[in-house]
N, CA, C and O atoms as a Tinker XYZ file with bonds, in Angstrom:
   380  protein
     1  N     76.490000   79.873000   89.078000    73     2
     2  CA    76.786000   81.104000   88.357000    64     1     3
     3  C     78.131000   81.663000   88.822000    63     2     4     5
     4  O     78.498000   81.563000   89.993000    81     3
     5  N     78.843000   82.247000   87.881000    73     3     6
     6  CA    80.128000   82.843000   88.191000    64     5     7
     7  C     80.009000   84.362000   88.019000    63     6     8     9
     8  O     79.780000   84.860000   86.917000    81     7
     9  N     80.165000   85.069000   89.113000    73     7    10
    10  CA    80.011000   86.516000   89.098000    64     9    11
    11  C     81.349000   87.255000   88.966000    63    10    12    13
    12  O     81.376000   88.484000   89.041000    81    11
    13  N     82.428000   86.549000   88.776000    73    11    14
    14  CA    83.757000   87.176000   88.727000    64    13    15
    15  C     83.854000   88.245000   87.647000    63    14    16    17
    16  O     84.370000   89.333000   87.899000    81    15
    17  N     83.369000   87.950000   86.462000    73    15    18
    18  CA    83.444000   88.921000   85.360000    64    17    19
    19  C     82.639000   90.178000   85.648000    63    18    20    21
    20  O     83.077000   91.289000   85.350000    81    19
    21  N     81.458000   89.995000   86.230000    73    19    22
    22  CA    80.614000   91.148000   86.575000    64    21    23
    23  C     81.280000   91.987000   87.662000    63    22    24    25
    24  O     81.258000   93.216000   87.603000    81    23
    25  N     81.867000   91.326000   88.647000    73    23    26
    26  CA    82.541000   92.043000   89.740000    64    25    27
    27  C     83.721000   92.839000   89.198000    63    26    28    29
    28  O     83.881000   94.011000   89.537000    81    27
    29  N     84.547000   92.221000   88.364000    73    27    30
    30  CA    85.710000   92.913000   87.787000    64    29    31
    31  C     85.256000   94.053000   86.879000    63    30    32    33
    32  O     85.838000   95.138000   86.904000    81    31
    33  N     84.224000   93.811000   86.081000    73    31    34
    34  CA    83.703000   94.864000   85.206000    64    33    35
    35  C     83.180000   96.055000   85.994000    63    34    36    37
    36  O     83.464000   97.204000   85.655000    81    35
    37  N     82.417000   95.781000   87.043000    73    35    38
    38  CA    81.897000   96.866000   87.877000    64    37    39
    39  C     83.026000   97.617000   88.574000    63    38    40    41
    40  O     83.026000   98.847000   88.626000    81    39
    41  N     83.985000   96.867000   89.108000    73    39    42
    42  CA    85.124000   97.504000   89.772000    64    41    43
    43  C     85.914000   98.378000   88.793000    63    42    44    45
    44  O     86.332000   99.480000   89.146000    81    43
    45  N     86.118000   97.892000   87.576000    73    43    46
    46  CA    86.829000   98.671000   86.553000    64    45    47
    47  C     86.079000   99.961000   86.252000    63    46    48    49
    48  O     86.677000  101.035000   86.169000    81    47
    49  N     84.773000   99.846000   86.089000    73    47    50
    50  CA    83.930000  101.019000   85.831000    64    49    51
    51  C     84.075000  102.040000   86.967000    63    50    52    53
    52  O     84.238000  103.234000   86.713000    81    51
    53  N     84.017000  101.572000   88.210000    73    51    54
    54  CA    84.131000  102.473000   89.360000    64    53    55
    55  C     85.526000  103.084000   89.477000    63    54    56    57
    56  O     85.662000  104.266000   89.793000    81    55
    57  N     86.560000  102.284000   89.224000    73    55    58
    58  CA    87.937000  102.787000   89.310000    64    57    59
    59  C     88.164000  103.892000   88.288000    63    58    60    61
    60  O     88.733000  104.933000   88.614000    81    59
    61  N     87.725000  103.673000   87.065000    73    59    62
    62  CA    87.876000  104.700000   86.026000    64    61    63
    63  C     87.086000  105.941000   86.407000    63    62    64    65
    64  O     87.557000  107.065000   86.232000    81    63
    65  N     85.885000  105.734000   86.928000    73    63    66
    66  CA    85.061000  106.865000   87.352000    64    65    67
    67  C     85.661000  107.657000   88.499000    63    66    68    69
    68  O     85.493000  108.873000   88.580000    81    67
    69  N     86.358000  106.965000   89.382000    73    67    70
    70  CA    87.001000  107.639000   90.521000    64    69    71
    71  C     88.261000  108.391000   90.070000    63    70    72    73
    72  O     88.539000  109.487000   90.556000    81    71
    73  N     89.008000  107.809000   89.155000    73    71    74
    74  CA    90.252000  108.446000   88.718000    64    73    75
    75  C     90.014000  109.720000   87.915000    63    74    76    77
    76  O     90.861000  110.613000   87.916000    81    75
    77  N     88.883000  109.818000   87.233000    73    75    78
    78  CA    88.607000  111.020000   86.430000    64    77    79
    79  C     88.641000  112.295000   87.288000    63    78    80    81
    80  O     89.388000  113.214000   86.953000    81    79
    81  N     87.872000  112.390000   88.371000    73    79    82
    82  CA    87.948000  113.611000   89.188000    64    81    83
    83  C     89.268000  113.752000   89.944000    63    82    84    85
    84  O     89.694000  114.869000   90.240000    81    83
    85  N     89.921000  112.626000   90.260000    73    83    86
    86  CA    91.220000  112.705000   90.933000    64    85    87
    87  C     92.228000  113.414000   90.041000    63    86    88    89
    88  O     92.984000  114.265000   90.510000    81    87
    89  N     92.243000  113.068000   88.759000    73    87    90
    90  CA    93.168000  113.706000   87.808000    64    89    91
    91  C     92.848000  115.199000   87.680000    63    90    92    93
    92  O     93.758000  116.028000   87.658000    81    91
    93  N     91.582000  115.536000   87.597000    73    91    94
    94  CA    91.182000  116.944000   87.464000    64    93    95
    95  C     91.630000  117.740000   88.683000    63    94    96    97
    96  O     92.194000  118.825000   88.546000    81    95
    97  N     91.380000  117.202000   89.884000    73    95    98
    98  CA    91.774000  117.899000   91.121000    64    97    99
    99  C     93.286000  117.963000   91.263000    63    98   100   101
   100  O     93.826000  118.981000   91.695000    81    99
   101  N     93.975000  116.885000   90.904000    73    99   102
   102  CA    95.439000  116.869000   91.005000    64   101   103
   103  C     96.040000  117.941000   90.110000    63   102   104   105
   104  O     96.950000  118.658000   90.527000    81   103
   105  N     95.543000  118.059000   88.894000    73   103   106
   106  CA    96.063000  119.084000   87.987000    64   105   107
   107  C     95.722000  120.473000   88.511000    63   106   108   109
   108  O     96.539000  121.389000   88.415000    81   107
   109  N     94.535000  120.635000   89.057000    73   107   110
   110  CA    94.095000  121.943000   89.558000    64   109   111
   111  C     95.001000  122.422000   90.691000    63   110   112   113
   112  O     95.420000  123.579000   90.710000    81   111
   113  N     95.302000  121.525000   91.636000    73   111   114
   114  CA    96.072000  121.925000   92.816000    64   113   115
   115  C     97.590000  121.807000   92.648000    63   114   116   117
   116  O     98.336000  122.598000   93.226000    81   115
   117  N     98.048000  120.843000   91.873000    73   115   118
   118  CA    99.487000  120.588000   91.800000    64   117   119
   119  C    100.080000  120.710000   90.404000    63   118   120   121
   120  O    101.300000  120.791000   90.264000    81   119
   121  N     99.254000  120.724000   89.379000    73   119   122
   122  CA    99.769000  120.755000   88.017000    64   121   123
   123  C    100.311000  119.395000   87.629000    63   122   124   125
   124  O    100.072000  118.400000   88.312000    81   123
   125  N    101.035000  119.360000   86.537000    73   123   126
   126  CA   101.542000  118.080000   86.048000    64   125   127
   127  C    102.741000  117.574000   86.841000    63   126   128   129
   128  O    103.194000  116.450000   86.628000    81   127
   129  N    103.257000  118.392000   87.751000    73   127   130
   130  CA   104.437000  117.980000   88.502000    64   129   131
   131  C    104.157000  116.862000   89.503000    63   130   132   133
   132  O    105.091000  116.346000   90.117000    81   131
   133  N    102.893000  116.475000   89.680000    73   131   134
   134  CA   102.563000  115.375000   90.595000    64   133   135
   135  C    102.445000  114.041000   89.863000    63   134   136   137
   136  O    101.923000  113.075000   90.420000    81   135
   137  N    102.920000  113.979000   88.631000    73   135   138
   138  CA   102.812000  112.751000   87.843000    64   137   139
   139  C    103.483000  111.568000   88.523000    63   138   140   141
   140  O    103.041000  110.428000   88.376000    81   139
   141  N    104.540000  111.834000   89.261000    73   139   142
   142  CA   105.304000  110.765000   89.897000    64   141   143
   143  C    104.493000  110.040000   90.972000    63   142   144   145
   144  O    104.758000  108.874000   91.264000    81   143
   145  N    103.509000  110.721000   91.560000    73   143   146
   146  CA   102.647000  110.075000   92.555000    64   145   147
   147  C    101.825000  108.971000   91.876000    63   146   148   149
   148  O    101.676000  107.873000   92.412000    81   147
   149  N    101.300000  109.281000   90.697000    73   147   150
   150  CA   100.547000  108.275000   89.941000    64   149   151
   151  C    101.468000  107.132000   89.510000    63   150   152   153
   152  O    101.064000  105.969000   89.538000    81   151
   153  N    102.695000  107.452000   89.113000    73   151   154
   154  CA   103.646000  106.414000   88.707000    64   153   155
   155  C    103.990000  105.503000   89.887000    63   154   156   157
   156  O    104.003000  104.280000   89.745000    81   155
   157  N    104.262000  106.086000   91.028000    73   155   158
   158  CA   104.589000  105.303000   92.218000    64   157   159
   159  C    103.407000  104.425000   92.638000    63   158   160   161
   160  O    103.585000  103.251000   92.963000    81   159
   161  N    102.207000  104.999000   92.628000    73   159   162
   162  CA   101.014000  104.218000   92.969000    64   161   163
   163  C    100.816000  103.090000   91.973000    63   162   164   165
   164  O    100.454000  101.981000   92.365000    81   163
   165  N    101.046000  103.351000   90.687000    73   163   166
   166  CA   100.921000  102.313000   89.674000    64   165   167
   167  C    101.900000  101.177000   89.889000    63   166   168   169
   168  O    101.547000  100.008000   89.738000    81   167
   169  N    103.124000  101.517000   90.239000    73   167   170
   170  CA   104.138000  100.493000   90.503000    64   169   171
   171  C    103.751000   99.663000   91.729000    63   170   172   173
   172  O    103.867000   98.437000   91.717000    81   171
   173  N    103.295000  100.334000   92.776000    73   171   174
   174  CA   102.900000   99.622000   93.996000    64   173   175
   175  C    101.722000   98.685000   93.723000    63   174   176   177
   176  O    101.740000   97.526000   94.138000    81   175
   177  N    100.698000   99.187000   93.024000    73   175   178
   178  CA    99.554000   98.335000   92.709000    64   177   179
   179  C     99.945000   97.191000   91.776000    63   178   180   181
   180  O     99.388000   96.098000   91.881000    81   179
   181  N    100.889000   97.422000   90.871000    73   179   182
   182  CA   101.353000   96.352000   89.987000    64   181   183
   183  C    102.022000   95.242000   90.788000    63   182   184   185
   184  O    101.762000   94.060000   90.567000    81   183
   185  N    102.872000   95.629000   91.704000    73   183   186
   186  CA   103.565000   94.637000   92.544000    64   185   187
   187  C    102.564000   93.893000   93.422000    63   186   188   189
   188  O    102.642000   92.673000   93.567000    81   187
   189  N    101.623000   94.633000   94.008000    73   187   190
   190  CA   100.594000   93.980000   94.815000    64   189   191
   191  C     99.808000   92.968000   93.999000    63   190   192   193
   192  O     99.506000   91.875000   94.480000    81   191
   193  N     99.481000   93.325000   92.781000    73   191   194
   194  CA    98.715000   92.437000   91.913000    64   193   195
   195  C     99.437000   91.116000   91.672000    63   194   196   197
   196  O     98.799000   90.073000   91.527000    81   195
   197  N    100.752000   91.159000   91.630000    73   195   198
   198  CA   101.538000   89.942000   91.414000    64   197   199
   199  C    101.472000   88.978000   92.596000    63   198   200   201
   200  O    101.611000   87.767000   92.423000    81   199
   201  N    101.261000   89.514000   93.790000    73   199   202
   202  CA   101.322000   88.686000   94.992000    64   201   203
   203  C     99.960000   88.328000   95.586000    63   202   204   205
   204  O     99.893000   87.580000   96.562000    81   203
   205  N     98.890000   88.843000   95.021000    73   203   206
   206  CA    97.547000   88.520000   95.514000    64   205   207
   207  C     97.101000   87.216000   94.851000    63   206   208   209
   208  O     97.111000   87.099000   93.625000    81   207
   209  N     96.716000   86.255000   95.657000    73   207   210
   210  CA    96.342000   84.933000   95.135000    64   209   211
   211  C     94.948000   84.902000   94.525000    63   210   212   213
   212  O     94.712000   84.169000   93.565000    81   211
   213  N     94.036000   85.674000   95.058000    73   211   214
   214  CA    92.669000   85.683000   94.554000    64   213   215
   215  C     92.631000   86.373000   93.201000    63   214   216   217
   216  O     93.072000   87.514000   93.063000    81   215
   217  N     92.096000   85.668000   92.192000    73   215   218
   218  CA    92.121000   86.188000   90.822000    64   217   219
   219  C     91.330000   87.490000   90.673000    63   218   220   221
   220  O     91.772000   88.404000   89.978000    81   219
   221  N     90.175000   87.580000   91.315000    73   219   222
   222  CA    89.357000   88.793000   91.200000    64   221   223
   223  C     90.090000   89.987000   91.795000    63   222   224   225
   224  O     90.182000   91.038000   91.161000    81   223
   225  N     90.613000   89.832000   93.009000    73   223   226
   226  CA    91.321000   90.949000   93.654000    64   225   227
   227  C     92.624000   91.293000   92.932000    63   226   228   229
   228  O     92.988000   92.465000   92.838000    81   227
   229  N     93.312000   90.299000   92.433000    73   227   230
   230  CA    94.528000   90.546000   91.666000    64   229   231
   231  C     94.212000   91.342000   90.399000    63   230   232   233
   232  O     94.947000   92.260000   90.036000    81   231
   233  N     93.117000   90.983000   89.733000    73   231   234
   234  CA    92.705000   91.695000   88.523000    64   233   235
   235  C     92.304000   93.134000   88.835000    63   234   236   237
   236  O     92.681000   94.058000   88.114000    81   235
   237  N     91.546000   93.318000   89.902000    73   235   238
   238  CA    91.118000   94.673000   90.291000    64   237   239
   239  C     92.333000   95.526000   90.653000    63   238   240   241
   240  O     92.386000   96.709000   90.318000    81   239
   241  N     93.297000   94.931000   91.330000    73   239   242
   242  CA    94.522000   95.658000   91.675000    64   241   243
   243  C     95.317000   96.007000   90.419000    63   242   244   245
   244  O     95.883000   97.096000   90.327000    81   243
   245  N     95.362000   95.097000   89.461000    73   243   246
   246  CA    96.036000   95.382000   88.192000    64   245   247
   247  C     95.345000   96.481000   87.411000    63   246   248   249
   248  O     96.004000   97.329000   86.810000    81   247
   249  N     94.025000   96.473000   87.415000    73   247   250
   250  CA    93.271000   97.537000   86.747000    64   249   251
   251  C     93.563000   98.882000   87.409000    63   250   252   253
   252  O     93.713000   99.898000   86.731000    81   251
   253  N     93.642000   98.878000   88.727000    73   251   254
   254  CA    93.975000  100.110000   89.452000    64   253   255
   255  C     95.377000  100.589000   89.077000    63   254   256   257
   256  O     95.601000  101.785000   88.895000    81   255
   257  N     96.315000   99.654000   88.963000    73   255   258
   258  CA    97.690000  100.005000   88.587000    64   257   259
   259  C     97.724000  100.700000   87.234000    63   258   260   261
   260  O     98.344000  101.754000   87.087000    81   259
   261  N     97.062000  100.113000   86.253000    73   259   262
   262  CA    97.125000  100.696000   84.920000    64   261   263
   263  C     96.249000  101.934000   84.786000    63   262   264   265
   264  O     96.464000  102.746000   83.885000    81   263
   265  N     95.269000  102.091000   85.666000    73   263   266
   266  CA    94.526000  103.353000   85.719000    64   265   267
   267  C     95.429000  104.460000   86.250000    63   266   268   269
   268  O     95.336000  105.607000   85.812000    81   267
   269  N     96.299000  104.116000   87.189000    73   267   270
   270  CA    97.289000  105.091000   87.680000    64   269   271
   271  C     98.235000  105.501000   86.555000    63   270   272   273
   272  O     98.522000  106.684000   86.374000    81   271
   273  N     98.716000  104.515000   85.802000    73   271   274
   274  CA    99.617000  104.822000   84.693000    64   273   275
   275  C     98.919000  105.675000   83.629000    63   274   276   277
   276  O     99.516000  106.611000   83.096000    81   275
   277  N     97.678000  105.359000   83.323000    73   275   278
   278  CA    96.929000  106.128000   82.334000    64   277   279
   279  C     96.682000  107.547000   82.843000    63   278   280   281
   280  O     96.612000  108.488000   82.053000    81   279
   281  N     96.549000  107.701000   84.157000    73   279   282
   282  CA    96.312000  109.019000   84.742000    64   281   283
   283  C     97.480000  109.969000   84.508000    63   282   284   285
   284  O     97.290000  111.184000   84.465000    81   283
   285  N     98.676000  109.430000   84.358000    73   283   286
   286  CA    99.832000  110.280000   84.048000    64   285   287
   287  C     99.598000  110.963000   82.703000    63   286   288   289
   288  O     99.797000  112.169000   82.562000    81   287
   289  N     99.178000  110.183000   81.731000    73   287   290
   290  CA    98.868000  110.747000   80.410000    64   289   291
   291  C     97.738000  111.768000   80.525000    63   290   292   293
   292  O     97.816000  112.858000   79.959000    81   291
   293  N     96.700000  111.411000   81.254000    73   291   294
   294  CA    95.546000  112.307000   81.392000    64   293   295
   295  C     95.904000  113.582000   82.131000    63   294   296   297
   296  O     95.307000  114.628000   81.876000    81   295
   297  N     96.862000  113.518000   83.038000    73   295   298
   298  CA    97.310000  114.713000   83.760000    64   297   299
   299  C     97.894000  115.740000   82.793000    63   298   300   301
   300  O     97.613000  116.934000   82.904000    81   299
   301  N     98.697000  115.280000   81.859000    73   299   302
   302  CA    99.277000  116.176000   80.854000    64   301   303
   303  C     98.205000  116.681000   79.886000    63   302   304   305
   304  O     98.248000  117.829000   79.441000    81   303
   305  N     97.248000  115.812000   79.566000    73   303   306
   306  CA    96.138000  116.234000   78.702000    64   305   307
   307  C     95.247000  117.241000   79.416000    63   306   308   309
   308  O     94.733000  118.174000   78.799000    81   307
   309  N     95.069000  117.050000   80.716000    73   307   310
   310  CA    94.241000  117.973000   81.493000    64   309   311
   311  C     94.862000  119.370000   81.503000    63   310   312   313
   312  O     94.147000  120.371000   81.460000    81   311
   313  N     96.171000  119.435000   81.559000    73   311   314
   314  CA    96.840000  120.732000   81.503000    64   313   315
   315  C     96.514000  121.446000   80.186000    63   314   316   317
   316  O     96.298000  122.658000   80.166000    81   315
   317  N     96.482000  120.689000   79.100000    73   315   318
   318  CA    96.123000  121.272000   77.800000    64   317   319
   319  C     94.666000  121.734000   77.790000    63   318   320   321
   320  O     94.344000  122.781000   77.228000    81   319
   321  N     93.791000  120.950000   78.414000    73   319   322
   322  CA    92.373000  121.330000   78.474000    64   321   323
   323  C     92.186000  122.623000   79.252000    63   322   324   325
   324  O     91.347000  123.451000   78.898000    81   323
   325  N     92.971000  122.795000   80.315000    73   323   326
   326  CA    92.901000  124.023000   81.113000    64   325   327
   327  C     93.380000  125.204000   80.276000    63   326   328   329
   328  O     92.770000  126.273000   80.306000    81   327
   329  N     94.464000  125.021000   79.533000    73   327   330
   330  CA    94.978000  126.103000   78.682000    64   329   331
   331  C     93.980000  126.499000   77.602000    63   330   332   333
   332  O     93.927000  127.660000   77.198000    81   331
   333  N     93.186000  125.531000   77.133000    73   331   334
   334  CA    92.163000  125.821000   76.129000    64   333   335
   335  C     90.929000  126.484000   76.735000    63   334   336   337
   336  O     90.059000  126.972000   76.014000    81   335
   337  N     90.861000  126.497000   78.067000    73   335   338
   338  CA    89.716000  127.105000   78.739000    64   337   339
   339  C     88.563000  126.158000   78.980000    63   338   340   341
   340  O     87.475000  126.599000   79.350000    81   339
   341  N     88.768000  124.879000   78.782000    73   339   342
   342  CA    87.704000  123.896000   78.974000    64   341   343
   343  C     87.482000  123.597000   80.457000    63   342   344   345
   344  O     86.395000  123.173000   80.849000    81   343
   345  N     88.513000  123.816000   81.283000    73   343   346
   346  CA    88.436000  123.614000   82.725000    64   345   347
   347  C     89.023000  124.843000   83.396000    63   346   348   349
   348  O     89.873000  125.515000   82.812000    81   347
   349  N     88.585000  125.151000   84.614000    73   347   350
   350  CA    89.116000  126.339000   85.297000    64   349   351
   351  C     90.563000  126.144000   85.734000    63   350   352   353
   352  O     90.975000  125.046000   86.110000    81   351
   353  N     91.318000  127.225000   85.676000    73   351   354
   354  CA    92.697000  127.205000   86.164000    64   353   355
   355  C     92.703000  127.663000   87.615000    63   354   356   357
   356  O     91.875000  128.481000   88.017000    81   355
   357  N     93.625000  127.143000   88.389000    73   355   358
   358  CA    93.759000  127.549000   89.779000    64   357   359
   359  C     94.650000  128.786000   89.828000    63   358   360   361
   360  O     95.837000  128.696000   89.517000    81   359
   361  N     94.104000  129.936000   90.210000    73   359   362
   362  CA    94.925000  131.147000   90.236000    64   361   363
   363  C     96.026000  131.115000   91.301000    63   362   364   365
   364  O     96.988000  131.878000   91.212000    81   363
   365  N     95.898000  130.246000   92.304000    73   363   366
   366  CA    96.881000  130.171000   93.378000    64   365   367
   367  C     97.981000  129.152000   93.110000    63   366   368   369
   368  O     98.949000  129.071000   93.867000    81   367
   369  N     97.842000  128.376000   92.044000    73   367   370
   370  CA    98.792000  127.296000   91.762000    64   369   371
   371  C    100.107000  127.867000   91.250000    63   370   372   373
   372  O    100.150000  128.788000   90.434000    81   371
   373  N    101.198000  127.262000   91.783000    73   371   374
   374  CA   102.528000  127.598000   91.239000    64   373   375
   375  C    102.666000  127.035000   89.852000    63   374   376   377
   376  O    102.078000  126.001000   89.534000    81   375
   377  N    103.436000  127.704000   89.022000    73   375   378
   378  CA   103.628000  127.198000   87.664000    64   377   379
   379  C    104.972000  126.572000   87.509000    63   378   380
   380  O    105.307000  126.090000   86.428000    81   379
């Protein structure tokens, strides 16, 4: 039996699940100005994915990279959700 697909699928599910609250907290504390952290992490994970020989780990690292890139978009969307009142705004956050 080959469990590679199940492992990658589970890892993808967990990575997406972990990034959801990270984006919410990042927007709450830092606003959209922290987008570059996600971009830098995405670039680093992309480069790592190129050099990892194991296919499963390389794939998981690539999924993490593109989850970082997608988080940039979600960070800007989260700001809109906060303005609509769907999520709480941080009263102490700089604008």
